N, C-alpha and C positions, 0 to 999 in steps of 0.2 A: 456417508450419510450425515455424520456430524458436521463436516465442512460445508456441505451444501445447505443444510438447515440453518446453521449459524449465519452464513453469508446471505441467505435469502432474507433473513430478518433485518440485516443492516444495509443491504444493497439499495433500497429506495432512497435512504438518506444520502448515501454516497453518490448516487446519480444526481440528486439535486445539487449537491455541493460541487461536484466535478463540472457540471454544466455551468454553474454560476462562475466558477473560476475561469473557464474558457470564455464566457461572455464578458466577464470583467476585463480580461486581457484584450479582448477585441474592442472594448469601449462601448459596446451596445447596451449593457446593463450594469448596474451596481450589483454587488453580491446579494444584497437584501432584495432588490427588485427581481432578480432572476430566481432566487429561492422562493419568493412569494408566488411568482408566476407558475413555477413548477409545482409547488404544493397545491395551488388552486386546481391545476389540471389533474393531479392525482386524486384529490378528494371528489372532483366532479365525475371522473371516469377511471376508477382504479384498475378495472379489468383491461382497458385499453393501454394503460401505462405498463402493466405487468407484461403485456404481449409486445410492447414496443422494442425495437432493436436497441434503443438507448439504454433501457433497463437490462435487457438480456445480456448485452455486452458487459455491463458492469458486474452483474451477478456471475457471469462466466469467468471473468478475471479472478475474482476472489474465491469462487468455488474451486477453481483449478489450483490457485495458490495454496489454499489451506489443505486441499486434498494431497497435494504434493508434499507439503511440510509434514502432515500426519503420517503419510506412507513412509517417507524417508526416516522419520523418527522411529517408526516401528522396525524398519530394516536395521537401523543402527542398534536399537535395543536388543534385537535378537542376535546380531553379530557380536555385541559386547558380552552377552550371556554365554555364547559359545566360546569366546576367547577366554573368559574367566574360568571356564571349565577345562581349558586346555593349557598345558604348560608350554606348548610349542609357539604360542604367539602372545604378544603383549597388548595391553589396552592403550589406545592413543586417542584421548579425548579431543585434541585439536583437529585431528584428521576427521573425526566424526562430525564436529561442528562445521568444518569446511565442506564436507559432503552435503550436509543439510542446507547450508547457505548457498552453495553453488547451484544445486539442483532446484531449490525453491526460487532463486533469483532468475534462473534461465526461464522457467515457466512463467513467473510473474512478469518479467520484462517483455517476453514475446507477446503475451496476451495483452498487457497494458499498452504496449506500443501500437498494436492494432486498434485498440480502443481509443487511444489518444489521437491517432490519425483521423479516425472517423468523427470524433468529437470536434477536432480542430476544423475540419472541413465543413461540418454541419452547422457549427455555431460561431465560426470565425468571421472575419471581415470580408467584404466583397473584393477588396484589393489584396487578398492574401496570395501567397505563392501558389503556383499551379500544382506543385508537388511539395510535400513536407520535406524540408532540407535535411541533409544528413546530420547537421549540427544539432537540430532539434531532437532527432532520435538519440544522439549521443548524450545530450543533456538529460533527456527523460530516462535513459538507461542509468546514468549516474544517480538520478533521484531514486530510481527503483532499488539500486544497490544500497543506498543509505536507508531507505525505508525497510527493506527486508532485513538488513543487518540489525537495525534497531528494534525490530519486531520479533525475530525468531532466534537470534544469536545473542545479542547484547543483554537482553533481560536475564538470561541464565547466569551470565558473568556478573552482572550487577547484583543479582539476588544472592549469589554466594558471598559476595563482599558484605552485603547487609547482614547476612546470617552470621558471618564472622564477628560482626560488631554487636551481636546479641539479638537481632530481630528474629522473630519466629518465621519458620520456613515459608508457610503459606502466605503470610503478610508480605514477606520480602519479595516473593515471586509476583504477587498481585501488584504491588507498588511498582516493581520494575517493568512489568508488562504495560502498565498505564503510562509511566513517566518517560521511558526511553523513546517510544515512537513520537510522543508529543514534542519533546525537546528537540528532536532531530528536524522538525518542520521549520525551525529558524533558518536552516540551510536548504532543505528540500523544497520549500515553498518558492523562494526566489529562483531556484534552478528550473522548476517547472514553468514559472512565469516567463523566464528568459527563453525557454524553448518555444513557448507559444508565440512570443513576440517575433521570433525569426520567421514563423509562419505568417503572422498577420502583417508584418512590416518588413519585407525583404530588404528595403533601403539600398538597392543596387545603384541608385543615382547619387548617393552620398559618399563622401570620403570615409575612410576607416575610422578616423578620429571623430567625425560628426556622428556616425552610426553608434559608436561606443558611448558617446555622450548622451544620446537620446535613450539608449537602452539603460544606462545607469540611472538616468532621470526617471524612467519608468519604474525601475526597482525601488528607487527612493520614495516615490509618491504612492506606491501600492504595497509596500512591504507589510504593513500592519494588517491591511484588509486581506491580503493573500495568506499571511501567516495565520490569522484568525480563522480563515476558511479552511486551511489545511489542518489546523488543530481540530476544528469541528468535524472534519472529514476523517482524520486519522484516529480520533478517539474511539468511534464505533468500529472502524475497520480493523484496527490492530490492537486497540486497547480493550474495549468491552468485548469485541469479537474474539480477540486473542485469549482473554480470560475465560470466556464461555467455551471456546473451542478446546482449550487445554483441559478445562474441568471435565467436560463430557467425554472427550477423547480418552482421558486417563481413567475415568470411571468405567467406560466400556472396556478398555484395555485390562483393567484389574479384574473385571467380571470374566473376561475370556481366560485370563491366567488362572482364576479360581476354578473354572470348569475343567481346564486342562489338568490341574493338580488333582481334582476329585476323580 
């Protein structure tokens, strides 16, 4: 319930930005033009937007991702509690983090790739590839690993380091949850754009060196616009959404623990 509610609140904004990135990669719109067009459609008929597959796919991706992360964290917490009460087994924090990371990444990547394929075909160019090439799936999967790692695993590591330097625990976690996903977009943004370019411009008629040159030129010319869009997208998705999800999930968890104790 926490995951679905939090993601419902941020999914409209994510839908606008994702559509804008795809249309920018296709060359049909600028980021601002696409975002303004989508915002106008939402305000004109919000019910139609909420019922649209474009929105429902986006909400489904993040509801599934946060639900998985929350569930796996609960499993890990209960396992750790049992291990601490038993002398037969030892606590392995690295294995727990790997368990959460792998499980969340699998769900996020699987759902995101389906969404990316649908968006690329719906908002891509007329001359795009008949099928999404495997290299695009590979690039998008790498992007997802970076995003999930920077959103669900890295913040806890960074926050502990900040705590050791004297920062208060809550402030350290909030800062880490906001900063880590945003900084990662300097790499994740170009990787997503490159995956879209393989769909929009197969370039089968060009030599390898010519195709590489054109793709590098695309990244060079669009880096800041894509990075800005990805930051604008990731801040609510994993920054604000991550803070809200952690806060309400932990509050609910503490309430459940108190009831069990009573």
